[in-house]
N, C-alpha and C positions, 0 to 999 in steps of 0.2 A: 504493499500499499504505500501511495505517496500523499503528501499532503500539501497544500498551497501557501497556507500561512497559520500562526499561532497568534491570536490577540491576547495579550496579557491581561488586559483590562479592557472589556467589553461592555457597553451598558444599551446597545441596541437590540441584542439578540438573545432577549429573555430579561426576568426581573433582577434588579439588584447589579452589582458589579461581577462579571463572569469572565471566565476564560474561556475564548473560543477556538476550536480547532477547525479549521476549513479543509476538508480531505479534497484529494483530486479525483477525478473520475466521475462522469456523469452520461448517461445514455437518454436522458430526457429531451436535452436540447430546447428548452423552453424559449419562445421568442421574448427578445429584449431581457433575457437573463443577465443579472448584475455581475455576473462572475464567470462569463464564458472561458476565459483561460484555464479555468479549472475542470471543463469538460473533459480534458485530456488525460486519462490515467497516468502518464508520464510526467505531468506537470509537477514542478515545485521539488521536493525534496523527499528522500525515502524516509519513512516513519521507523525510526530503530528504538532501541532499548533507552538511548540517551534522550530522545525525543519522549518518550514516556516518563522519564526522570524528570525532564525540564517540566512537562506538563502537572505532574505531582507537586513539584516544588512551588509552581506558579498557584496552585489551588490550595496552599497550605495556610495563607492568610485568614485570619478568622472573618475580615471583610469581604473576600470572595464567596459570593452565594452559591456558586456552581460552575458546572461545565456545559458548553453548548456546542454540539456538533453540527456543522454545515457543509457545504462543499461548493463544487462537485455536488456529490450524492452518497451522504453516510451508509445508506441501504443498499448500493450496490453489492453485490456477493463478495467482491474481493474486500471490498471496503468493510464490510462487515467481519470477517475474519480477522482483518487486521485491528479493528476496534473493540473485539472481544475481551483480549486479554487487559487492555488500558481500562475499559469501563468495569471490569471485575476488579481491579486494582483501586480504582476510583472508589467505588462501592466499599471496599474493604478499609481503606486509609481515611474516607471521608463520608461516613454513612449518612451525616446529616445535610451534605450538599445537594442541591438537585441537578439532575442531569437532562438537558433539553436535546432534543434531535429534529432537525428540520429535514424534512425529506419531500421530493416531488412525488412519491408513492401515496395510494390512498390507503389508509388504515384498514378499512373492511376489506376492499376488493384485492389489494396488492399483498398488505402484510398479514393479515389474517387469513385471506383467501388462499393465497398461493404460496407467499413466503413460509408461513407456518407450518404447511403440510409438507414442504419439500426440503426444509433445512432446519438442521439441529441447532445450528450458529444461530439462525433466527430466533429460535425457541428460548436459547439462552441469552441472548442479548436483548431483546425488545422489554422483557420484563424489569429490566435493569434501569430503564428510563422512567422518569416521573413525567415528562411532557414530550409530545410529539406534535410539531405543526406539520400538517400533511396537505399534500394536494399540489399539483404542478403550478408554478406561477403562469398566471393567465393575463396577457398583457391588456387584454379588452376589458378585464376586471381589475384592473390595478386601482389601488386606492390607498393614497399615501397617508390617510388618517387613521388606518388599521393599526392597532398595536400588534407588532410582533409578527405581522402578515404583509405579504405584498400585494395580493390580489384577493377578492370578496369570496372566491370558491375554497379558500385555504381555512383549516380550522386549527384550533389549539385544543389537543386532545390530551385529557388525563389519562396516561397509559394504563395504572392499575385498575381504575373504574372501568376502562372501556375493555380491559382483558377480562375481567370478572362478569362483565355484561355482553362480551362478544359482538361488541358493536362501537362506535366511536362516542365515546361520552365526552362535551364540552368540558374544559377546565373552568370552574368557577371563577367568576370576576374577569372572563375574557371573550364572553360571548357578544 
């Protein structure tokens, strides 16, 4: 897995001050994507043990609320495999910090419907997330007034409640 950039203090991609990891590689190719250079799976740098150590150090201050995963596309299969060890370690070291994942995949159709049935990695990774912002960016539904979303079709999903309900459940306070 490669990554495009690490933002050590990000206030735009989830509540509070967060650390954000932008992974490389995306097959969605949404029109007017804000991060087209990260579509390429080879873009950026290789994600290594040193990268993981850096992220864990960045997450250690008390004022950091959590980790946000963006891209590219964190839920591309190769990226899921690369992210799973990191997310397991974040949960172990920082159980109270939140983990957000932005994905162009639809929670019910793609994540629950297809990925869960075909990938053990998905079945391990997704329950470790607190929030998932799902859905492709749609330029004709762009709305700059939306909090933590780029287009009106995207949802801010409470992952644990959604897994229990077997359907997307909006996070409270973000509808």
